[in-house]
C-alpha positions, 0 to 999 in steps of 0.5 A: 602259153605257159601253164604257170604264172610268175608270182609278183616280185619274183626273179625274172624267169628263164626265157621260154624259147624252146618250142615242140620241134626244137625240143624233139631234136634236143631229146634226140641229140641228147640220146644219140652219140657215144652209146651206139657208136662205141658199145655195139661191139661190147654188147655183141661180145656179151650176147652174140649175133642176136645183139639187136635183142638187148637194144630192143629190151633197152628200148622198152625199159627206156620207154617205161622210165620216160613215161615216169619222167613225162608225168613228173616234168609235166607236174613240176616243170622245173629245171632240177630233174631227179633230185627235185622229184626225190626231194618232194617225194621223200624230203630226205636231203641226204638221199636227194643229194645222193641222187644228184651226185649219182646223176653227176657221176653218171655224166663223168663216166659217160664222158670217160667212155666217150674219151676212150671211144675217141682214142680208139679205132675211129681215131686210128683211121687217121693216126695210131702214134699216140698211146690211147690212154694219153689221147683220152686224158688230153681229150678230157683236158681239151674239153675242160678248156672249152668249158672254161672259155664258155661253150655255147649251150644254144639248143639251135646249135645242138640241132646242128650237132644232132643232124651231123650225128644222125648222118652217120647212123643214116649211112649205116641204115643205107648200107643195111638196106643195100645189103638186104636188097642185094642179098649180102650178109648172114641172116642166120647170125641174128638168132645166134647167142654166144652163151648157147642153149637156155637157162641161167647162162643165157638169161644173165648174158642177155641181161648183161648185154641189155644193161650195157646196151642201155648206155645208148639210151641215156640222155632223155632224162637230161632234157627235163632240165629244159622245162623252165625254157620250154613253151607249155612244158606240160603239153610239149614234153610228152610228145618230145620225149616219147618221139625222141626215145621212139626214134632213137630206139628204132634206129638203135635196133635197126643199127644192131640188126645191120651190124650183126647181119654184116659183121661177125660178133667176134669182129664187132667185139674186138673193135672200139669203133664197131660201126666202122667195121660195118661201113667197111663190110658194106657194099656201098663205097662210103669212105671209112675216114669220113665215117670215122670223122663223123663218129669222132664228132659224135663222141666228142659232142656227147662228152662235152654235153656230159662234162658241161652237165656235171660241172653245172650240177656241181656248181648248183649243189655248191650254191645250195650248200650241199657241197663245199661253197668253194666249188661254186666259184666262178671265173670272173671274166668267162663267168664259167664254174671254174672249180666245178669244171676242174673238179669234174674233169679231174674225176673224169681223168681218174675214171679214164684211167680205171677202165675201157669203154665197156666198164665205163659205159656199164658204170654209167648205166648202173648209176642211171639205172639206180636213179631210174628206179627211184624216179619210178617210185617217186611217181607213185609216191607223189600221186597224193600231191595234187597240182592245179594244172593239167599234166600227163599221167602215166598208167600205174603199171608202167612205173612199177614195171620201170622200177622193177626193170631198172633194179633187175638190170642194176642187180648182179643178174646183169652179169657185170664185172665187179669193177663196175660196182667198185667204181660206182661205189668209190664215186658215191663214197666220194660224194658222201665224204664231200657231204660230210666235210660240207656239214662239218664246215657249216656246223663250225661256222654256225658255232662261231 
């Protein structure tokens, strides 16, 4: 039963067709994908054989922020996410826009990282005749074409995609179990740190690896946009988000342990398809080409979801008059946001040309860590706003720790390269320019 009633004369509400089980699978499917399939090697390159530790810390940070999202989506079950919470807490339209634009850009940098992953070693199992950058660009163009035609957004379809992605990770877990019982692998690697010793170098290497590994956990924040299509969201979301983050976090830590157990971190670091190296090193006779196909499917699904999310967010901001109205134009026959799709796809192509998986994945993490810091603060600010229905209330210490941990991972302590800050800064600056142009256009129209 819904916790809210529709006011008389209101527009018809979205159909509440998503039950608890479907929502759990949707959350898991939204988190799984490019991060674990593509960045495990980059994380290993930053921290060494103890690559499970950054994923374990990232798991804890994700749970802290997930608790804040659970309280907010139960309190305000609307499909607007971080932008809605920011506006309610601070009532500063420009800040709300920046948060929304950063969320959109995080989706684009994530899709660009997926494009780089698609064009790397997983595809190399089938062909290496085409330059990777060209493949990555064509990959984005193909996703744009699919978006323009009208890709199904059915949650039931997402369930099928989730099960396929999970299959690849189950294969890794099976390989790991076989290795443990047969005495294969090098357990000593699990405690080795690349930086060696203790102190500042070790701290920054672990924080840097955690910030990059956090890319694997992003996605749960998108699920709150399904609030208006979920049955009794105030009761359904706490269980769905916590189970979703818990399941994926546990799988990620186990996959990281298995990867380090079976493959030297230097080999993982040198591969854009690190889990393929694990399959090849494992004792089970699983066809590498089949695993590569599963991985390609996983990163494609991630990129498609992110491009769709970004184009719809662009469309929504245009309809709210916070981006130029032209960006809300819809393709007449297909009813898809054509200008929004073209705009975000061009941005994604530009991003593909600026870096590899590590830099693009770290850009995604940085943008969302900044957003998460704000979301954790909004929970505390909005405690004064009472609503007339019961909802989950997270212990106050959790959003405090969530905000602090997100800011630390977004700070220079995380030892990320300067190109990540430059890339993120250029994207935000582009948003500011679009905001300014739109303001000038609206002002001119009012004066006319």
